[in-house]
C-alpha positions in Angstrom: 164.0 -111.4 -5.0 163.3 -113.7 -7.9 161.7 -110.8 -9.7 164.8 -108.8 -9.2 167.1 -111.5 -10.6 164.8 -111.9 -13.6 165.0 -108.1 -14.4 168.8 -108.1 -14.1 169.1 -111.2 -16.4 166.9 -109.6 -19.0 168.8 -106.3 -18.7 172.2 -108.1 -19.3 170.9 -110.0 -22.3 169.5 -106.8 -24.0 172.6 -104.7 -23.4 174.7 -107.6 -24.7 172.7 -107.6 -27.9 173.1 -103.9 -28.3 176.8 -104.1 -27.7 177.3 -106.9 -30.3 175.3 -104.9 -32.9 177.5 -101.9 -32.2 180.7 -103.9 -32.5 179.6 -105.2 -35.9 178.8 -101.7 -37.1 182.3 -100.5 -36.0 184.0 -103.2 -38.0 182.0 -102.3 -41.1 182.8 -98.6 -40.8 186.5 -99.2 -41.5 185.6 -99.9 -45.2 183.9 -96.5 -45.5 186.7 -94.1 -44.4 188.5 -94.2 -47.7 186.3 -93.2 -50.7 185.8 -95.9 -53.3 183.9 -93.4 -55.5 186.6 -91.0 -56.6 187.8 -90.9 -60.2 191.3 -92.3 -60.8 192.6 -89.0 -62.2 192.0 -85.3 -62.4 190.6 -83.7 -65.5 192.9 -82.1 -68.0 192.4 -78.3 -68.0 194.7 -77.8 -71.0 191.3 -78.0 -72.6 190.0 -74.8 -71.0 186.5 -74.0 -69.9 184.7 -72.4 -72.8 184.2 -68.7 -73.0 181.6 -67.1 -70.7 181.1 -64.2 -73.1 177.8 -65.7 -74.1 176.3 -62.6 -75.6 179.2 -62.2 -78.0 179.0 -65.8 -79.1 175.3 -65.7 -79.8 175.7 -62.3 -81.6 178.5 -63.7 -83.8 176.2 -66.6 -84.9 173.0 -64.9 -85.8 172.8 -66.9 -88.9 172.0 -70.0 -86.8 169.2 -68.4 -84.7 166.5 -69.6 -87.0 167.6 -73.2 -86.5 169.1 -73.3 -83.0 168.1 -71.9 -79.6 170.6 -69.7 -77.8 171.4 -72.5 -75.4 172.1 -74.9 -78.3 174.5 -72.3 -79.9 176.4 -72.0 -76.6 176.6 -75.8 -76.3 177.9 -76.1 -79.8 180.5 -73.5 -79.0 181.5 -75.3 -75.8 181.9 -78.5 -77.8 183.9 -76.6 -80.4 181.4 -77.6 -83.2 180.2 -74.2 -84.5 182.5 -74.5 -87.6 181.0 -77.9 -88.5 177.4 -76.6 -88.1 178.1 -73.5 -90.2 179.6 -75.7 -92.9 176.5 -77.9 -92.8 174.3 -74.9 -93.3 176.3 -74.0 -96.5 176.3 -77.6 -97.8 172.6 -77.9 -97.4 172.2 -75.4 -100.3 173.8 -78.0 -102.6 171.9 -81.2 -103.2 174.7 -83.1 -104.8 175.8 -86.5 -103.5 179.2 -85.1 -102.5 177.5 -82.5 -100.3 175.2 -85.0 -98.7 178.2 -87.3 -97.8 180.1 -84.3 -96.4 177.1 -83.4 -94.3 176.9 -86.9 -92.8 180.7 -86.8 -92.1 180.3 -83.5 -90.2 177.3 -84.8 -88.4 179.3 -87.8 -87.2 182.0 -85.4 -85.9 179.5 -83.4 -84.0 177.8 -86.6 -82.6 181.2 -87.8 -81.4 181.7 -84.6 -79.3 178.2 -84.9 -77.9 178.7 -88.6 -77.0 181.8 -87.6 -75.0 179.9 -84.9 -73.2 177.1 -87.3 -72.4 179.6 -89.8 -71.1 181.2 -87.1 -68.9 177.7 -86.2 -67.5 177.1 -89.9 -66.7 180.5 -90.2 -65.0 180.0 -87.1 -62.8 176.4 -88.1 -61.9 177.6 -91.6 -61.0 180.2 -90.2 -58.6 177.6 -88.0 -56.9 175.4 -91.0 -56.6 178.2 -93.2 -55.2 179.3 -90.6 -52.7 175.7 -90.1 -51.6 175.3 -93.8 -51.0 178.7 -93.8 -49.1 177.5 -91.0 -46.8 174.2 -92.6 -46.3 176.0 -95.7 -45.0 178.0 -93.6 -42.5 174.7 -91.8 -41.5 173.1 -95.1 -40.8 176.1 -96.1 -38.7 175.8 -92.9 -36.6 172.1 -93.3 -36.3 172.6 -96.9 -35.0 175.2 -95.6 -32.5 172.7 -93.1 -31.2 169.9 -95.7 -31.1 172.2 -98.1 -29.2 173.0 -95.4 -26.7 169.4 -94.5 -26.2 168.4 -98.2 -25.9 170.9 -98.6 -23.1 169.6 -95.5 -21.3 166.0 -96.7 -21.6 167.0 -100.1 -20.2 168.8 -98.4 -17.3 165.7 -96.3 -16.6 163.4 -99.4 -16.7 165.8 -101.4 -14.5 166.1 -98.5 -12.0 162.3 -98.2 -11.8 161.8 -101.9 -11.4 164.5 -102.2 -8.7 163.0 -99.2 -6.9 159.6 -100.7 -7.0 160.7 -104.1 -5.7 163.0 -102.6 -3.0 160.3 -100.3 -1.9 158.0 -103.3 -1.4 160.6 -105.2 0.6 161.6 -102.4 3.0 158.9 -102.0 5.6 160.2 -98.8 7.2 158.2 -95.9 5.7 161.2 -93.5 5.8 163.5 -95.8 4.0 160.8 -96.8 1.5 160.1 -93.1 0.6 163.9 -92.4 0.3 164.2 -95.4 -2.1 161.2 -94.2 -4.2 162.6 -90.7 -4.4 166.1 -91.9 -5.3 164.8 -94.4 -7.9 162.6 -91.8 -9.5 165.4 -89.3 -9.7 167.8 -91.9 -11.2 165.1 -93.0 -13.8 164.4 -89.4 -14.7 168.1 -88.8 -15.2 168.4 -91.7 -17.6 165.3 -90.5 -19.4 166.6 -87.0 -19.8 170.0 -88.3 -21.1 168.2 -89.8 -24.1 167.3 -86.3 -25.2 170.8 -85.4 -26.3 170.1 -83.3 -29.5 173.5 -83.8 -31.1 174.2 -87.5 -30.4 177.4 -89.4 -31.4 179.9 -88.4 -34.0 182.3 -90.2 -36.3 185.4 -89.3 -38.3 184.7 -89.2 -42.0 187.4 -88.3 -44.6 186.8 -86.9 -48.1 189.9 -85.2 -49.4 188.4 -85.1 -52.9 185.4 -83.0 -52.0 183.0 -82.3 -54.9 180.7 -80.2 -52.7 183.6 -77.9 -51.7 184.2 -77.1 -55.4 180.5 -76.3 -55.8 180.5 -74.1 -52.7 183.6 -72.2 -53.7 182.4 -71.8 -57.4 185.7 -71.0 -59.0 186.2 -70.6 -62.7 187.9 -74.0 -62.9 187.7 -77.2 -60.9 190.1 -80.1 -61.5 187.5 -82.5 -60.1 185.1 -81.8 -63.0 185.4 -82.0 -66.8 185.7 -78.5 -68.3 182.5 -78.9 -70.3 180.5 -80.0 -67.2 181.9 -77.1 -65.1 180.9 -74.7 -67.9 177.4 -76.0 -67.9 177.3 -75.6 -64.1 178.6 -72.0 -64.1 177.1 -70.4 -67.2 173.9 -68.7 -66.1 172.3 -69.2 -69.6 171.8 -72.9 -68.7 169.7 -72.3 -65.6 165.9 -72.0 -65.7 165.6 -68.2 -65.3 169.1 -67.4 -66.8 169.8 -65.0 -63.9 172.1 -67.2 -61.9 174.1 -70.3 -62.7 173.0 -73.8 -61.8 175.4 -74.0 -58.9 174.7 -70.5 -57.7 171.0 -71.4 -57.4 172.1 -74.7 -55.7 174.2 -72.8 -53.1 171.3 -70.5 -52.3 169.1 -73.5 -51.6 171.8 -75.1 -49.4 172.3 -71.9 -47.5 168.6 -71.6 -46.7 167.7 -75.3 -46.1 170.9 -76.9 -44.8 172.4 -73.9 -42.9 169.4 -71.8 -41.9 170.8 -68.8 -43.9 173.9 -68.7 -41.7 176.7 -68.2 -44.2 179.4 -68.2 -41.6 178.2 -71.6 -40.3 178.2 -72.9 -43.9 181.8 -71.7 -44.5 183.0 -73.4 -41.3 181.1 -76.6 -41.9 182.9 -79.9 -42.0 180.9 -80.7 -45.2 183.2 -78.4 -47.3 186.5 -79.4 -45.7 188.7 -82.5 -46.3 186.7 -84.3 -43.6 186.4 -84.4 -39.9 184.0 -85.4 -37.2 180.4 -85.7 -38.4 177.2 -85.9 -36.4 174.2 -87.6 -37.9 172.6 -84.3 -38.9 175.7 -83.2 -40.9 175.9 -86.6 -42.6 172.2 -86.5 -43.7 172.7 -82.9 -45.0 175.8 -84.0 -47.0 173.9 -87.0 -48.5 171.0 -84.7 -49.5 173.4 -82.2 -51.1 175.1 -84.9 -53.1 171.8 -86.2 -54.3 170.7 -82.7 -55.3 173.9 -82.2 -57.3 173.3 -85.6 -59.0 169.8 -84.4 -60.1 171.2 -81.1 -61.3 173.8 -82.9 -63.4 171.2 -85.1 -64.9 169.1 -82.1 -66.0 171.9 -81.0 -68.3 170.9 -83.9 -70.5 167.8 -82.0 -71.3 169.8 -79.2 -72.8 171.8 -81.6 -74.9 168.6 -83.3 -76.0 167.3 -80.0 -77.3 170.5 -79.6 -79.3 170.1 -83.0 -80.8 166.6 -82.1 -81.9 167.8 -78.9 -83.5 170.5 -80.8 -85.3 168.0 -83.3 -86.7 166.0 -80.4 -88.1 169.1 -79.1 -89.7 170.1 -82.4 -91.3 166.6 -83.4 -92.6 
C-alpha cells in the first residue's frame, strides 16, 4: 500500500506542475491576440502603382539600354526618375562646371527617391519579421498545450499500470487478478492511444490586417503595402525567370508545400482570413509563409543595388 500512496503522490505533483505551466502560458497569450506589428496607417494610393506595360516603357527608353539593364529602367520608371536620368545623359556631353553641378543635383534627387524605396522595403520586411515572431509565440503556446495534455495522459497511463500491478499482487484470487490485469491494461492502452491525436489543441488568433491574404489574392493594389513595393512584387520582370511575378511564384510554392496542391483548402484556410481558431500545424505554416515573404522582400534590395551600380557608371 505504501508503494501505491507513493505513486499517487508523485502523480499529483507532476500534474500540478503541468497545470501551473499551462496557466502561465494562458496568461501570456492574452498579450498576443492583438497585433503589435501593424503599421499605424494604410498607404496612400493617390500615388498609383506604376504602369505594368513594361515592354512599352523599355522600348521608349532605348537610349538608356547601353547603360541600364531592363530592370533598372523599370525601377527608374517606378520611382518617377526617368526624366532625371535622361537629363543627366544629355549633361554628360558638356564638361562645364555648371553641367557637373546640375548632374550632382539630379543625382541627389534620384538618390532621395531610392532612399525612400529602401526605407519602405525595410519597413515591410520588418513587419513580416515581427508577425512571424508573433505567430511563432502562439505556435509555441499551442505546442505547450499539446505537450501538457500528452504528459497528463502518459502519467495517467503510468499510474494505471502501476496501480494494476500492485492491485494484482495484493488480490490472491486468480479470477479477480486476471480481471484487474485486463482492465488495467485496457485503461493504460486507452490513455496511450489518446496521445496520438494528430490535430491537437487549437487557439483563437486574430489578424484583421492580414498581409498574407493580400499576397494570396494578388490584386492590382493593396492598401497594406506601399505602391512601389507592390509593383515590385507583381511585375513579372523582377522575378528570376521573368515568367511570373514574385508573389505568383510564392503562391505556387505555398500551394504545393503548405496545402498539398489543394487550392480549395488554401482558399478556405484560416491563414487568409481575419483570424480564427488555429491548430499548431496552421500556426507553423503561417510563420513559415511570413518568413518566406520577408526573404522575398529583402531580395528586392538586390535589384535596387544593381540600379545604384548602373547610376555610378553613368555619373563617373
